[in-house]
N, C-alpha and C positions, 0 to 999 in steps of 0.2 A: 303302439308305442305302450314302454315299459315302463312302470311308475318307481320312481328311487323315492320309498315313504322307512320310515324307522320301525321297526320292530315293535314301539309304543304304540303308534297308532295302527299300526297291524291289528295288534290287540285290541284297541278301542274299536275298530271297525267290527273285529269278532265279537266284541261285547253288545254292540249294537244288531247285531244281527249277520252281515255279511258273511255268508256261505264264501265266497272267494277268498277275503279274507281269513278263517278259518282253515280253509285249504293250504294258502300260505303258512300258515305256522303248522301245518301239518307235515308240509312239505318240507320244513327245517326242521323239527325235531322226529318225524320217524323214526330215521336210522341212527340216532344216536340214543330213544328210547329203546327202541328193540335191544341195543348193545346193553343197556344197561338192566334189562329183564332179564336178556339170554343170562347175563354173567350170574344171576341168580340163579338160573335154573337148566341151562347147561340143557335144553331142547326145544328146537329150532322150531320145532312146529307149535309147542308150548307158548313159546314167546312172542311166537307171530299172533297167537289168539290174542295174550295177554297185552300186547302191544294194542289190538285194534281195542280192546274193553279200554283201554288206557285213552285212549283217545274219544270215545264216545262219552265216556266220564267226563271228559275235559271240555266234550262239545256240551254238555249239558248243565254241566259248572258254571261254564267261562264268565257268565254275569258275575260270580261272586269272588271270580278275583282281584284282588285290590293290587292296584297300580303301584301303589308304593312298595309294594313288596318285587323278589324280581321273578319274572314268568318261570325260568327256565329254573329254579329251585322247585315251583308250584308246580310243575309240569313232572319234575323226578318225583315228586314226593307223592300225587296220582300215582304213577307209575307204581315206587315202592309200595305203597297202598294195595295195589291195586293185586301183586306176589304176593302178598301177606295174607289176601282175602281168598 
């Protein structure tokens, strides 16, 4: 049975430690984040590595995300900062 839940509910579950919810976020954002990073560095392998680093950072910091803001903006900010780091 497939659950039809909102992105905000998925985020809340991920913040509560639900690994499956985090995997759903990864599924939703992995390709767009890779594309975002690739546009910065124009190198596939490095973009893949930085995408992975981005999601490790997101996983570690997701509890600090404030749901009054857009999650997508936060994700892209983490990705951009990962590139600059």
